[in-house]
N, C-alpha and C positions, 0 to 999 in steps of 0.2 A: 777810352783806352783801346789800343789795338787788340783784336781777338783773332785767334787761330783755331780753326776747327778742321778735323780730318776724318775721312772714312778710311777703312783699310783699303789698300790697293787690291783689287779683285783679281783672282787667279784666272788666267785665260785658257784653262783646259776645257771650258765648255761655255755655253751661252748664258746670259744673265737670267736670274730667277728672282722670286719674290724676296728672298733674303737680302740680295744685293740692293734691291729697291728700298727695302725697309731701313737698312742702315743709313743709306744716303739721304733718305727722307728725313730722318731724325736730325741729321747734320744740317740739312737744308732749312728746316723750320727754325732751328736755333740760330743759324746764320742770318736768316731773314729777320728774326725778332731783334737780334742785336743791332743789325743795320737800321731797323726802324726806330731803335732806341737812340740812334745817333752815333753808334760805335763804328770804328773802321774794322772791317772783317776780311780775313783771308780764309776761304773755304776750299779745301783741296780734296780731290778724289783722283782715281786713276787705276792703272792695271799693273799687276805683278806678272812679269813675262818670262822669267828664267826658271831653271830647275829641271830635274830629271823627269818630272811628271809632264811638263810642257813639251820637252823634247820627245817623249814617247807619244803624246797625243798628236803632235805634228807628224811624226813618222807614221802613225796609224792612219792619218788623214792623207798620206802621200804628199805632204808638203814640206818645204823647208821650215825650220823653226821660225825664221823671221817672217815669212809669208803667212804662216799660221797665226802668229801673234798679231800681225797687222790686221788680219781679218777679224779675229775675235775681239781684239781691243776696240775696234770700231763699233762692235755691237754694244759694248759698255758705254762708249761715248754717245752712241745714239740713245741709250736708255736715259742719259741725263737730260736729253731734249724731250723725250717722250714724257718723263715724269716731272718736267718743269723745274729741274734743279738749278740753283743759282751759283754753282761752283765757280770760283775765280780762276781755277787752273785744273788741268787734267794732265797727270804725269804718267809717263810710261817708263818702265825700268830699262828699256832698251835704248833710251835716249843717251847720246854722248855725254851730256852734262851729268847724268846719273852715274855713269861709269867713273867720271872724274871725282864726283863726291864720295862714292864708295871707296875708291882707292885712296883718296885723301884721308878719310876717316880711318881706314886700315893702317895707313902709315903712322897716323897719330897714335893709335893703340899699340902698334909694334914698337915705335920709338920710346914709348913710355914703359915698355917691358911687359905689356899685358897679353902678348901673343907669343906662343912658342910652337915649334914643329915637333910632332910626334907621329903616332899612327892611331887610327881609330879602329876599334874592334867591338862590335855590338849590334844591337837590333835597330833597324831603320825601316820606317814606313814611307814608301815613295808617295803614296796618296796624301799623307799628312805632311810630307817633307819634314819629318821630325824623327829624332832619336829617342829611344825608350830604354829604360833600365829593365832588367829581368823582373824586378818586383812590380813593375807597372803592367806587365803583359797579362792577358787573359787567355784561356785555352778553350777552344770550341771544336768539338769533334776531333780532338787530338792535334789541332793546329794552333800554333801560337799566333795571337793577334794583338795589335795595339789596343789600348783602352777604348779607342774610338771604333774598334771593329775592323780597322784597316789591316791588310796583310803586312807582315814584317819579314825582313830577310836579314840574315847575319852578314854584316859588312866588315871587311878588313882592308884598310887602305891607308896610305900616308895621309896625314891631316895636320893642319894648323889648328891650334886650340886657343880659345879665349880663357884667361884665368878667372872664370866665372865664380868659382868657389871662394875666391878672395873677397867677394863682395856680399857674402851672405849677411854679415852683421850690419853693413850699411843699408842693405835692402830692408831688413827687419826694422831698422831705425826709421827708414822712410815711411813704411806702412804705419808704424806706431805714431809718428809725429804728424802724419797726414791721413787721418781716417777716411777722408773722402777721395784719396788718390785712386782707390779702386771702388767703383760702384757698379751694380748695387752692392750693399754691404755683405750680402749673402755670398758673394764671390770671393771676398777678401780672405776668408779662412782657408780656402783650398790653396791659394797662392802662398800664404804664410806657411802652411804645412809643407808644401813642396820645397820652399827655400830652407826650412829647418831640417828636413829629412833627406832631400834628394839632390841638393845642389852640388853638382860636379862640374869640372871644367868642360867647356862646350866645344865640340868639334865644329870648326867654322870654315872648312874647305873640303872640296871633293876632287878626286882625280879620275873617277870612273865615268864622267861625262864632261862635255865641254860647253854646254849652253848656259853661260853665266858670265859674271864679271871676273876677268882674270885677276889673280892675286898679284899685286905689284911686286916685281922682282922674282916671281916664280910662276910663270904662266902655265906650268903643268897642272896647277891647281886653279879651280874656280871657287868663288866665295859661296859658302853655304847660303841657300836662297833667302833665309831669314835675315842674315846680316845685310844682304843686298836689299831686301824688301823694306826693312825698318828704316833704312837710311833715306828712303824716299821723302820722309817728312821734313828733312832738312835740305835735301836736294832742291825741292820746289821753292825754297826760300833763298836759294843762291849759295848755299854752303859749298865750298869752304871760303868764299869771299866774305870779308868782314864788312860790317855795316849793312846798309840797304834793307831789304825785306827780312833777312835773317835777324838782324839786330832789332827790327821793329816788331816782328810777330813771334819770334821764338822766345820762350817755350810755348807749346800748344796748350790751349785752354782745355780742350777735350779731344781725345782720340776715341772715336766711336768704333767698336769692334764687335764681332760675334763672340759668344762665350767660348767657342772652340779654339780661338787664337789668343785667349787671355794671357796664358803663360808667356808667350813671346813678347807681349807688350808691357807686362808688369814685372818681368824678371830680366829677360835678355836685353830689352831696350833700355831700361834705366841703368842697368849695369854697364852697357856700352857707353852711355852718355857720361856716367860717373868716371869711367876709365879715360874718356876723352876730355874730361873737365868741362863738359857742357851742361847747361841748365836742364832740369828734368821737366817733363810735361806735368801739368797741374792735375790732370785726371785722365783715367782710362775707364770708359763705361762699356760694359759688356752686356749686350742685349741677348734675349733668348731666341729660341727657334720656333718656327711655325710648323704645325701639323696641318693636314688638309682633310677636313671633315672627319677628324678623329684619327686619321692614319698618318704614320710617319711618312714624310715626303721622300721619295726616291725615284730615280730614273727607271729602275726595274719595275716598280709598280705603275709607272706612267702617270703619276699624279703630281708632277712638278708644276707649280703655279707660275704661269707666264704673266708678268706684270703688264706687258704690252697688250695682251688679250683682255685683261681686266679693264684697262683704260678704254679700250675700244668698246667694251660691252657696257660699262657703267659711267664712263666719263672720268676725267683725270681727278678733279677735286674731290668727288665722293670717295674715290679709292685712297687718295692721300689722307682724307679725314678718317676713314674707317681704320686704316692700318695703325694710326696712332691713338685712336679712341678705344679700340676694341680690347686691347691688352695693356696692362701696366708695363711700361718700357723696362726691360730687364728680366721679365718673366717669359716663360714659354707660353704660346697661345695657339688656339685652333682657328684656322681660316674656314669660314663658312659663308657661302654665297647668300644663304638665308639671312644671316646676321648682317651682312653688308646691305642687303635690300631693306631690312628693317630699320637700320640706322639712316640710310638714304631717305627712305620714305617718312619715317617718324620724326627724326631729328632735323635733318636738313630741309626736306621739302615742307613738312607740316609746321614744325616749331619755328624755324627761321624764315624759310621761303614764304610761307603763308602770312606771317607777321609783316614782312616787308611788302608783300603785294596788297594786303588790306590797308596798311598805313598809307602807302603811296597812291593807291587808288582813291582813298578818301580825300587826300590832298588835291588830287586831280579834279575830283567831282565837286568838292565843297569849298576849295580855296582857289579855284581857277588855275590849278597847277602851279601855284606860287608858294614858296616856303613861308610859313608864318614867322613873325618876329620872335626873337628869343624871349622866354617867359620866365617869371619867378616861379619858384616851386612851392606848392602847398604841401601840407603834411602828407596828403595822399600821394602826391608826386614823389616826395622825398623818399618814401618807403622803398621804392625800387631803384631810383636814380642814385641814391647813396651807394648801393651795391655796384652800380655801373662805374661810379667814380673810383671805387676801390679796386676795380679789376686790374688795371695796368701793374700796380705794385704787387698784387697777389700773383699775377701771371709771371712777372719777372722772377719772383722767387721760385715758382714751380718750374719754369723752363730752365732757370739756372741750375736746378737740381735734376734736370732731364725727366721731370714728371709730366710727360706730354698728355697722358690720359686725364690726369687730374686737372691740368690746365683747361682742357676741353670741357670737362665736367663743370668747372667753375664758370666758364662762359655760358654754357647752356642752362645752368641754374638761373642766371640773370635773364636769359632769353625767356625762360618759363615765367619769371616774374613779370616781364614785359607783356607776355600773352595774357596773364591774369589782369594786368593793368588795363589793357585795351578792352577786355571783356567787362570789367567793372565800370570803367568810365563811359563806355559805349558812345564814342564820338559821333557815330552815325545818328544817334538819337539826339545828341546835344545840338545838332544843327537847328532843330525845331524849338529848343527850349533855352539854350544858352550859347550863342554863337562865339562869344569871347572865350568861354571855357573850352569849347571845341577846338579853337585855334591853339590854346595852351596845351591841351592833351596831344594834339597831332604834332605840335612842335617838340614836345618831350619824347614822343615816340620816334620822331625823326632823329633827334639827338641820340637816342638809345641805339637805333639802327646804325648810325654812323659809328658809334663806339664799338658795336659788335663787328661791323665790317672791318674796322681798323685793326682790332686785336686778332681777328681771324685771318688777316692777310697772309701771315707766314704759312698757315695750314692750307688755305685754299686761295692762292693768289689771283687766279683768273676770275673766279666767281666773285670774290670780294671786290676786285677792281670793277666788275660790272655793276655790283650793288652800289659802290661809291659813286660811279657815274650816274646811276639813277637817283642818288641822293644829292647830286649837284656838288659834290665835294671836289674842289680843285686838287690837282696833283700835289701841290706844295703843302696841302693841309691834311695829308694822309699818314703822317708819322704820329708816334705816341705823344710827343710834346704838343702837337696841335689839338689834341682832343679836348684840352681845357679852354680852348678859344672858340666861342660859338660862331657859327656861320652867320652872316647877316641875313635878316629876313628879306623877302622880295626876290629871291633867286627863282628863276623859272625852271621847273623840274620836268624832265622828259617823261612820257608815259611809261609806267612800269612794265616790265617783262618778266616772265617766270625765271627764277634762278636755277632751279633744279628740275630735272626730268625724273618723274617717279618710275620705278622699275617693278616688274612683275616678280612675284616670288617663284623660285624654281619649283618645278613639279616634283 
């Protein structure tokens, strides 16, 4: 079945950081897994380029808003290359097709009576591009702040409103009928509470700045940036054109977002879609935030984590592996170079890399570099190979629930079993005592490595491609369905090469 996966579109008021890489990495792994399972996937990412905050950032940089967004958007596009993301499209909200989609959706909402003209008076945080009620504000040193800590200002201006309050009951019904619509489950309660206690009509236009999508029929107004931003998910599929990619891929299977923008995706977005009579996304998954060596990340502290620098220091695939292995997806986590090095050295280099090198080196020396024939399993072989057989189904369930760390734990549990197997069977000693058994053991180890490399491809695509090359697995036999078909014996294998470069612990 067709699958649609999205990241949030990233706000272009600054350069990319680890949080942006983290969200897109999760989407990339799931997209690669589903493609490898034979699904047709559309994976979208991009940049959110309108709003007062961008207009101000451009002014501070002495640039026009368009020139500023062109520059910063390219940095996000470059990140997709650096991180090896397999996105099918990259959308910018300054594209003409997006203006057309936003205005078409607005007209649909207006024609259905869900938009009315009034005036907005209340608290607004430019940094968050969000409106807040008096009861949501906090006070620090006598200054009113948004719950995020962002400064707020009292705003009074003409505004169009979305009749959001009219959708409270339907939203509650949505959450109750679809308990997995909001994940992780711990985030669901805060959304339900907001809908029950705070749902008011939403101001959806501004007149105090001009950098945005004009409201059709009243160009003194530009659309509230979140109305504009959320529409990107259907713009990229060709909305408002009927048929084509929109019909094939909508609704989205998963919107990946940071927890700070959960409200927009689980309240405003489904209400907009309900009002327009469009299908709702199947899931919104809000991940947590990273700290850096125990400290909150902030530009003022100078501890923002640059994903490009990490890749340059440790290599791409170890960084990809670490980010999804270290912390349960959905929880906050602490980034530590020491932890990254420990996982790189202990799990990747020692557990997997060393197993591959030992096995392939033994085949080179003891089997003249030729893959032994497929072999029947003894009881001793079956003990760990049965776990390997069960991995694809187990991983499909875990990744379908976005449990990335648990998926990696499951894979490495079987890798540890394989390391125990090679130690117990000692194929280096069998050469002298039982040549036939040696060939069986090495063949089973080769099959296991092929399985590990196959299921790890979404996490570490380049390194696993290199391992599959060393294992002699042809390109057409690298999908999940091919794992059950043994390679023929007699394949000449290339000499093995190290998969991972160990790193030194930071001082």
